[in-house]
N, C-alpha and C positions, 0 to 999 in steps of 0.2 A: 504494500499500499504506500502510495506516495503522497506527500504533503502538497497542498495547493495554496498554502498560506492563508487559510480560512480565518485564522486568528489575527491577521493583520500584522504579524511580526515583521519588522523591517528587514530588508536585505542587509547582509553584512558585506561590506566592501572594504577589503584590505588596502592599505596604502601601497603605492608603488615604491620599490626600493632600488634606485638606480645603482647602488653599490653592488648588489647581488647580480644584477644584469651585467655590469662591467666585469665582475670577477668571473662570471660564467664565460664571457667572451675572451678574457685575457689569461686565464689560468687553467691548468689541468683540473679536471673535476674534483679530485681529492683535495687539492690545494684550495679550491673555491669553497669546499665544505669546511675545511679548517679555518679559513678566513671568515666564514659566515655560518657558523653552526646553528644559528637561529632560523635559517631559511629552509622551510619544508621542501621547496622545489629542488634544492640541491640534494637533499637526502633522497627524494623520490628518484631523481636522475641516477644517483649512485646505486640505488636499489635496482633500477632498470638495467644498468650496466652489469651489475653483479649477477642478476637473474639470467641475463643473456649468456653469461659465461658458465651457467649451470650451478652456481654456488647458492643453493636455495636458502640455507639457514642464514648466511650473511645477508642475502637480499631481503629476507624477512626482517632481520635485525635493523638494517638501515631504514627500511620502510617504517618500522615501529618507532624509530627516533623521529622520522619525518612526520608521522602521525601526531606524536606528542608535541613537537614543535609547531605543527599546524594548529592543534587545539590551543596552544599558548597564544598564537597569533590571532586566532578568532576571538578568544576571550579578551585579549587586549583591545580589540576593535569593537567590543561591546556585545559580542555574541553571548547568549545565555543558554546555550545547549539546544537551541531549536531555531528554525527560520532559514530562509533561503541564503545560499552562498553561491551566487550565480557564476557559471563558467564564463559567460560573456565578458565579465570583468577580469581582465588579464591578471592582476595581482592575486586573485583568488585561485588561479590555476595551480599554483604550487601546493596549496593545501589539498585540493581535490585530487591532484596527481599522487600525493602522498597517501591519501585514503585508498586510491585505486591500487597503488603499489603494495600496500599492506593487504588489501583484499586478494591480490594475485599471490603474494607470499603466503598468506594463510591457506589458500587453495593448494599451493605446492607442497605444504606440509600436512595437509589433511585436517585443517582446523575449520570444519564445515560450519559450525555455529558462528565463528567469527566472519566467515565469508558472507553469511546471511545478514549478520548485523551491519557489516560494512556496506553491503549492497543497499540496505535500507537507508543507512546514513547518507550515502551518495545520492540515492534517488530523492531523499527528502531535501538535501542541499540544493540539488539541481537535477531534475529528471533527464537532462540532456548530457550530463557530464560523462557517464560511462561510454556512451556512443562516441562522444567527441574525442575522448582519450584514445579509444580503440581506433578511431579513424586516423589520428595522428601517428599511431604506432604501426599502422598498416603499410 
């Protein structure tokens, strides 16, 4: 079941962080993560890279860090555990990608209940997020 914001909870729109974008463009990924460990996008990308090399547990662990950093970012922006986090807002994509990476990592290690919970979380945040992330990865 997906949320359609019937309670009128405002969207959470994270601020743009140009330093993270610059680090991603100018540094190797691991160095960018070290320089900006608060950035869920960087952890999600590190999880993606690790998963692609077949290192499931490491990919899951990196995604778990990204998930927690994402929750920290959302809460700092005023999110109270519910409400839209739209994919269309570019700075939100790091959090949504971290959620997706954790969902993928959970599936890889057989954590079916976590996969279900994260699918609901993503669908409630933005019902288009999963398809958008999968389209990017295709």
